[in-house]
C-alpha positions as CSV (number, residue, x, y, z in Angstrom):
1,M,102.7,92.2,92.9
2,N,99.6,92.9,94.9
3,D,99.5,96.4,96.4
4,V,95.8,96.6,96.7
5,I,95.0,98.3,100.0
6,P,91.8,97.9,101.9
7,A,90.4,100.9,103.7
8,K,92.2,101.9,106.9
9,Q,95.4,100.1,105.9
10,K,98.7,101.9,105.5
11,F,99.8,103.3,102.2
12,P,102.0,100.9,100.3
13,K,105.8,101.3,100.0
14,T,105.5,102.5,96.4
15,F,103.4,105.5,97.6
16,W,106.1,106.6,100.0
17,T,108.9,105.9,97.5
18,A,107.1,108.2,95.0
19,N,106.8,111.0,97.6
20,T,110.5,110.6,98.4
21,I,111.3,111.0,94.7
22,E,109.1,114.1,94.6
23,L,110.9,115.5,97.6
24,F,114.3,115.3,96.0
25,E,113.1,116.6,92.6
26,R,111.4,119.6,94.3
27,A,114.5,120.2,96.5
28,A,116.6,120.1,93.3
29,Y,114.4,122.6,91.5
30,Y,113.8,125.1,94.4
31,S,117.5,125.1,95.3
32,M,118.1,127.2,92.2
33,A,114.6,128.6,91.4
34,S,114.9,131.9,93.3
35,F,118.3,132.6,91.6
36,M,117.7,131.5,88.0
37,V,116.9,134.9,86.6
38,I,119.6,136.5,88.8
39,Y,122.2,133.9,87.5
40,L,121.2,134.6,83.9
41,K,121.4,138.4,84.4
42,E,124.3,138.9,86.9
43,S,126.6,135.9,86.2
44,L,126.0,135.4,82.4
45,G,125.2,139.0,81.4
46,M,121.8,138.5,79.9
47,R,119.2,141.3,79.6
48,P,116.3,141.1,82.1
49,T,113.9,140.5,79.3
50,V,115.9,137.5,78.1
51,A,116.4,136.1,81.6
52,T,112.7,136.2,82.5
53,F,111.7,134.8,79.1
54,L,114.1,131.8,79.4
55,N,113.0,131.1,83.0
56,G,109.3,132.0,82.9
57,S,108.1,131.6,79.4
58,L,110.3,128.8,78.2
59,L,111.2,126.7,81.3
60,W,107.9,127.1,83.2
61,G,106.0,126.9,79.9
62,L,107.6,123.5,79.1
63,I,107.2,122.1,82.6
64,Y,103.5,122.9,82.7
65,F,102.5,122.3,79.1
66,L,104.3,119.1,78.2
67,P,102.7,116.9,80.9
68,I,99.8,116.6,78.5
69,L,102.1,114.6,76.2
70,S,104.6,113.2,78.7
71,G,101.8,111.7,80.8
72,T,100.6,109.7,77.7
73,L,104.2,108.5,77.1
74,A,104.4,107.5,80.7
75,D,101.3,105.4,80.4
76,K,102.6,103.8,77.3
77,F,106.2,103.0,78.3
78,G,105.8,102.8,82.1
79,Y,106.5,105.2,84.9
80,K,109.8,103.7,86.0
81,R,111.3,104.0,82.5
82,L,110.1,107.6,82.0
83,L,111.2,108.6,85.5
84,T,114.7,107.2,84.9
85,L,114.9,109.2,81.6
86,S,113.6,112.3,83.4
87,F,116.1,112.3,86.2
88,F,118.9,111.6,83.9
89,M,117.8,114.6,81.9
90,I,117.4,117.0,84.8
91,S,120.7,115.9,86.4
92,L,122.5,116.7,83.2
93,A,120.6,119.9,82.9
94,Y,121.6,121.2,86.3
95,F,125.2,120.3,85.6
96,V,125.2,122.1,82.2
97,L,123.5,125.2,83.7
98,G,126.0,125.5,86.6
99,N,129.1,125.0,84.5
100,V,128.6,127.0,81.3
101,Q,131.2,129.5,82.4
102,K,133.8,126.7,82.7
103,F,133.0,124.8,79.6
104,W,131.7,127.4,77.1
105,P,134.7,129.4,75.8
106,G,134.5,132.9,74.4
107,L,135.4,133.8,70.8
108,S,139.0,134.5,72.0
109,G,141.1,133.9,75.0
110,H,141.1,137.6,75.8
111,Q,137.4,138.1,75.5
112,A,135.7,139.6,78.6
113,A,133.4,137.3,80.4
114,E,130.4,139.6,80.1
115,T,130.7,139.6,76.3
116,I,130.5,135.9,75.9
117,D,127.1,134.6,74.5
118,Y,125.9,131.8,76.7
119,T,122.5,131.5,75.0
120,L,123.2,128.1,73.3
121,P,124.3,126.1,76.4
122,I,121.6,127.8,78.5
123,L,119.0,126.8,76.0
124,L,120.2,123.2,76.0
125,G,120.1,123.1,79.8
126,I,116.6,124.7,79.9
127,L,115.2,122.3,77.3
128,L,116.6,119.3,79.2
129,L,115.2,120.6,82.5
130,G,111.8,121.6,81.0
131,M,111.3,118.3,79.2
132,G,112.6,116.2,82.1
133,G,110.6,118.1,84.7
134,S,107.4,117.7,82.7
135,I,107.8,113.9,82.9
136,V,108.2,113.8,86.7
137,K,104.8,115.5,87.4
138,P,102.4,113.0,85.7
139,C,104.5,110.0,86.8
140,I,104.6,110.9,90.5
141,A,101.0,112.2,90.6
142,G,99.9,109.0,88.7
143,T,101.7,106.8,91.2
144,V,100.0,108.6,94.1
145,Q,96.6,108.2,92.4
146,K,97.2,104.5,91.8
147,T,98.4,103.7,95.3
148,A,95.9,105.9,97.2
149,G,93.3,103.3,97.6
150,T,90.1,104.9,99.0
151,R,92.0,107.8,100.6
152,A,92.9,109.9,97.6
153,T,92.2,113.2,99.5
154,L,94.7,112.3,102.2
155,A,97.2,110.9,99.7
156,F,97.3,114.1,97.7
157,G,97.4,116.2,100.9
158,I,100.6,114.3,101.8
159,F,101.9,114.7,98.3
160,Y,101.3,118.5,98.4
161,M,103.0,118.8,101.8
162,I,106.0,116.8,100.5
163,I,106.3,119.3,97.6
164,N,106.6,122.2,100.0
165,I,109.0,120.3,102.4
166,G,111.2,119.8,99.3
167,S,110.9,123.5,98.5
168,I,112.0,124.4,102.0
169,T,114.9,121.9,102.0
170,G,116.2,123.1,98.6
171,R,116.2,126.8,99.6
172,G,117.9,126.0,102.9
173,V,120.7,124.0,101.2
174,S,121.0,126.8,98.5
175,Y,121.6,129.4,101.2
176,F,124.2,127.2,103.0
177,I,126.1,126.6,99.7
178,R,125.9,130.1,98.5
179,K,126.4,132.1,101.7
180,I,127.8,129.9,104.4
181,L,130.3,128.1,102.2
182,G,130.7,131.1,100.0
183,L,130.6,129.1,96.7
184,G,128.4,131.5,94.8
185,I,125.3,131.1,92.6
186,P,126.7,128.6,89.9
187,A,127.6,126.2,92.7
188,I,123.9,125.9,93.6
189,F,123.2,124.1,90.3
190,T,126.2,121.8,90.7
191,F,126.3,121.0,94.4
192,A,122.6,121.3,95.3
193,S,120.3,120.8,92.3
194,A,122.4,118.2,90.4
195,I,123.1,116.2,93.6
196,F,119.5,116.2,94.7
197,A,118.5,115.1,91.2
198,L,121.1,112.3,91.2
199,I,119.7,111.0,94.6
200,G,116.3,111.0,93.0
201,L,117.6,109.0,90.1
202,A,119.1,106.5,92.5
203,V,115.8,106.1,94.3
204,V,114.0,105.5,90.9
205,L,116.6,102.9,89.8
206,F,117.0,100.9,93.0
207,I,113.8,101.4,95.1
208,Y,110.9,102.6,93.0
209,K,108.5,99.9,91.7
210,E,106.0,100.3,88.9
211,P,102.4,100.7,90.4
212,E,100.1,98.1,88.9
213,Y,96.6,99.1,89.8
214,V,94.1,101.9,90.3
215,S,92.2,101.5,93.5
216,D,88.7,101.1,91.9
217,G,89.6,100.6,88.3
218,K,88.5,104.1,87.5
219,K,90.0,107.6,87.5
220,D,87.9,110.7,87.8
221,S,84.7,108.6,87.4
222,Q,85.9,107.1,84.1
223,Q,87.3,103.8,83.2
224,V,91.1,104.0,83.0
225,Q,92.3,103.6,79.4
226,K,95.7,104.3,78.0
227,K,95.8,107.0,75.4
228,T,97.9,107.2,72.3
229,L,100.0,110.3,71.7
230,G,97.7,111.2,68.9
231,Q,94.7,111.0,71.2
232,A,96.4,113.3,73.7
233,I,97.0,115.9,71.0
234,L,93.5,115.5,69.8
235,G,92.3,116.0,73.3
236,I,93.8,119.5,73.4
237,F,91.5,120.5,70.4
238,I,88.5,118.8,72.0
239,V,88.8,120.8,75.3
240,L,89.6,124.1,73.5
241,R,86.4,123.8,71.6
242,N,84.6,124.4,74.9
243,I,84.2,128.1,75.1
244,K,83.6,128.0,78.9
245,F,86.8,126.1,79.4
246,V,88.8,128.5,77.2
247,F,87.4,131.5,79.1
248,F,88.2,129.8,82.4
249,L,91.7,129.0,81.1
250,I,92.4,132.6,80.3
251,V,91.0,133.9,83.6
252,I,93.0,131.5,85.7
253,G,96.0,132.1,83.5
254,L,95.8,135.7,84.5
255,F,95.6,134.6,88.1
256,W,99.0,132.9,87.7
257,V,100.7,135.9,86.1
258,P,101.3,137.8,89.3
259,Y,102.1,134.7,91.3
260,T,104.8,133.5,89.0
261,Q,106.5,136.9,89.3
262,L,107.9,135.3,92.5
263,Y,110.5,133.7,90.2
264,N,110.8,136.4,87.5
265,L,110.4,140.0,88.5
266,M,110.7,139.8,92.3
267,P,114.2,138.3,92.4
268,L,115.5,141.0,90.0
269,F,113.8,143.7,92.1
270,L,115.2,142.3,95.4
271,R,118.7,142.4,94.0
272,F,118.1,146.0,92.8
273,I,117.3,147.2,96.3
274,D,120.0,145.0,97.9
275,P,122.7,143.6,95.6
276,N,123.5,141.0,98.3
277,A,119.9,140.0,98.9
278,A,119.4,136.4,100.1
279,V,116.5,135.9,97.7
280,E,116.0,132.3,98.7
281,L,115.2,133.4,102.3
282,Y,112.6,135.9,101.0
283,T,110.9,133.3,98.8
284,L,111.1,130.7,101.7
285,T,108.1,132.6,103.1
286,N,105.9,130.9,100.5
287,P,106.5,127.2,101.4
288,V,106.7,127.9,105.1
289,M,103.2,129.6,104.9
290,I,101.8,126.7,103.0
291,V,103.2,123.9,105.2
292,S,102.0,125.8,108.3
293,L,98.5,126.9,107.2
294,Q,97.3,124.7,104.3
295,L,95.3,122.3,106.4
296,L,93.7,125.2,108.3
297,I,92.8,127.1,105.1
298,T,91.4,124.0,103.5
299,K,89.2,123.3,106.5
300,M,88.1,127.0,106.6
301,V,86.9,127.1,103.0
302,K,85.9,123.6,102.3
303,K,82.2,124.5,102.3
304,W,82.6,127.5,100.0
305,P,81.7,127.2,96.4
306,P,84.9,126.8,94.4
307,V,84.6,130.1,92.5
308,K,84.2,132.0,95.7
309,S,87.4,130.5,97.1
310,M,89.2,131.3,93.8
311,L,87.9,134.8,93.9
312,F,89.0,135.3,97.5
313,G,92.4,133.9,96.6
314,A,92.7,136.3,93.7
315,A,91.7,139.2,96.0
316,V,94.4,138.2,98.5
317,I,97.1,138.1,95.8
318,T,95.8,141.5,94.5
319,A,96.2,143.0,97.9
320,G,99.7,141.4,98.2
321,M,100.8,143.0,94.9
322,L,99.4,146.3,96.0
323,V,101.6,146.2,99.1
324,N,104.6,146.7,96.9
325,V,103.3,150.1,95.8
326,L,103.5,151.5,99.3
327,P,107.3,151.8,99.9
328,P,107.9,154.5,97.2
329,L,104.8,156.4,98.4
330,L,105.9,156.2,102.1
331,F,109.7,156.4,101.9
332,S,112.2,158.5,99.9
333,D,114.7,155.6,99.9
334,V,113.1,152.2,99.6
335,A,116.5,150.5,99.7
336,R,117.4,151.9,103.2
337,K,117.9,149.1,105.6
338,V,116.1,148.8,108.9
339,S,116.0,146.1,111.6
340,F,113.4,143.5,111.0
341,L,113.2,140.3,113.2
342,G,116.9,140.8,114.0
343,L,117.9,141.2,110.3
344,A,118.9,144.3,108.4
345,L,116.5,144.4,105.5
346,P,115.6,147.1,102.9
347,L,112.3,148.8,103.6
348,A,110.9,147.5,100.3
349,G,112.2,144.1,101.2
350,I,110.0,144.0,104.3
351,F,107.0,144.8,102.2
352,M,108.0,142.2,99.7
353,I,107.9,139.5,102.5
354,I,104.3,140.6,103.3
355,S,103.5,140.4,99.5
356,I,105.0,136.9,99.2
357,A,103.0,135.7,102.3
358,S,99.9,137.1,100.7
359,M,100.7,135.2,97.5
360,A,101.0,132.0,99.5
361,M,97.6,132.6,101.1
362,G,96.0,133.2,97.7
363,E,97.5,130.0,96.3
364,M,96.2,128.0,99.2
365,L,92.7,129.5,98.7
366,A,92.5,129.1,94.9
367,S,94.8,126.4,93.6
368,P,93.1,123.3,95.1
369,R,89.7,124.5,94.0
370,I,90.7,124.9,90.4
371,Y,91.0,121.1,90.1
372,E,87.5,120.8,91.5
373,Y,86.0,123.4,89.3
374,L,87.5,122.0,86.1
375,G,85.6,118.8,86.8
376,A,82.4,120.8,87.3
377,I,82.6,122.5,83.9
378,A,83.5,119.4,82.0
379,P,80.8,117.7,80.0
380,K,79.5,114.6,81.7
381,G,81.8,111.6,81.1
382,Q,84.8,113.8,80.1
383,E,85.9,114.9,83.6
384,G,89.1,113.0,83.4
385,L,89.9,114.4,79.9
386,Y,89.5,118.0,81.2
387,L,91.5,117.4,84.4
388,G,94.3,116.2,82.2
389,Y,94.7,119.7,81.0
390,V,94.6,121.3,84.5
391,N,98.1,122.7,84.1
392,L,97.3,124.7,81.0
393,P,96.4,127.9,83.0
394,I,99.8,127.7,84.8
395,A,101.6,127.3,81.4
396,L,99.7,130.3,80.0
397,G,100.3,132.4,83.1
398,S,104.0,131.5,83.1
399,I,104.5,132.4,79.4
400,I,102.9,135.8,80.0
401,S,104.8,136.3,83.2
402,G,108.1,135.6,81.7
403,L,107.5,138.1,78.8
404,L,106.2,140.8,81.2
405,G,108.5,140.6,84.2
406,G,111.7,141.4,82.4
407,A,110.0,144.1,80.2
408,L,108.7,145.9,83.3
409,F,112.1,145.7,85.0
410,E,113.9,147.2,82.0
411,K,111.3,149.9,81.5
412,F,111.0,151.1,85.1
413,I,114.4,150.3,86.5
414,T,117.2,149.5,84.0
415,T,116.4,152.2,81.4
416,P,116.0,155.1,83.9
417,Q,119.2,154.0,85.7
418,K,121.0,153.9,82.3
419,N,119.8,157.4,81.4
420,G,120.6,158.9,84.8
421,L,116.9,159.4,85.7
422,A,115.1,158.7,88.9
423,V,113.6,155.2,89.3
424,N,109.8,155.0,89.9
425,I,108.8,151.5,90.9
426,A,105.1,152.2,91.8
427,P,103.8,151.9,88.2
428,M,105.6,148.6,87.8
429,W,103.7,147.0,90.7
430,L,100.5,148.7,89.7
431,I,100.6,147.0,86.3
432,I,101.0,143.6,88.0
433,T,98.2,144.5,90.4
434,G,96.0,145.4,87.5
435,I,96.5,141.9,85.9
436,S,95.4,140.4,89.2
437,V,92.3,142.7,89.2
438,L,91.5,141.5,85.7
439,S,91.6,137.9,87.0
440,M,89.1,138.8,89.7
441,I,86.8,140.5,87.3
442,G,87.1,137.6,84.9
443,L,86.2,135.1,87.7
444,A,83.2,137.2,88.7
445,V,82.0,137.5,85.1
446,Y,82.5,133.8,84.6
447,D,80.6,132.9,87.7
448,R,77.7,135.2,86.6
449,L,77.5,133.9,83.1
450,V,78.1,130.2,83.9
451,G,76.4,130.3,87.2
452,K,74.2,127.4,86.3
453,T,77.1,125.1,85.8
454,K,77.0,122.2,88.3
455,K,79.3,122.7,91.3
456,K,80.7,119.8,93.2
């Protein structure tokens, strides 16, 4: 097989096959992502703290931490084998998650549905999904890298766009299944996520071919060498000995805490102000903004120093979080519905759309530059090693987000309701905003203290 592509030639078939696989995997995931915590809380009767821990801390933690190890396994055993295993795992995971109420009996035939403990099958589904999802990321990104030729920037731009097209597709199908067909939340897992994943599996089995080259024999300015699992684990300790990297990891981890509330606290809150809220349509704001504006934003800030772009992104997310404090200050009833773009939406829901749009803007400003800056703070000759751990901040932020989101919802909403007290949501959003402010301060301090670090 000879896929080597001279400059100005088209990307090879394997490149487009990998992007197609990514589209179906992201469509599968985002079909259910907006409703995961709602499903755990409303359908399966779990406490908000448990729901956000399972979704944010455990699932997202696995998906973003395990690529450190799964990427090494993919290099050792081949992308096609690992992708086959991955899609089998996630297909099974979605089927298990969507059918626990059918196949997991209670302690007795007369037991009420809300008293059944679904923790064990849900844990099984999440572990399968987290481990399987962690394999997809390095395999597809690796295929894009190996088939990009001399046009890696364009290749990853297409890849990023495909991710968000998959996100839009998944959310659209989710709404059709749940609302138009009236099949409910569990059906999303079975008839959207599982089917998308099975289509992805078919593409892997019958179309995808193992990429056999790196365009210039190097990756991130280093000769490509396969690592052992032991070397991958050792690499974690190597990079964590770098105090600058650890500080940066913590600061950017804080950046992701407010952002990942999009899938933890925000869905719970939207269902609080509107029990029938179409959460997937609210969160659709995020990928639509990115698909529409990413190229423009990238062009606008391409000459900015990376830390300036990240700081500005954190500031935009901070402002977006602060928007959610306004409804309880301006209105006596934040759940009162008003007309907005021809839809009847709760007042707080309208502000939430603005908040989600701000989060998308912050992501577009900051996320691409994080990769660039990690290369800048890495010791010379170890850029590739450090970039292999680029997902650690997201893993850290997700773990904190999952623990925090449900705790805030219980403290400021569930507990007052249970005790017959008035609900005050402003402090809840102020705490999230405060974490975003801490991220900004950390970035500013980091830039001041490590200002002499080379910048690309």
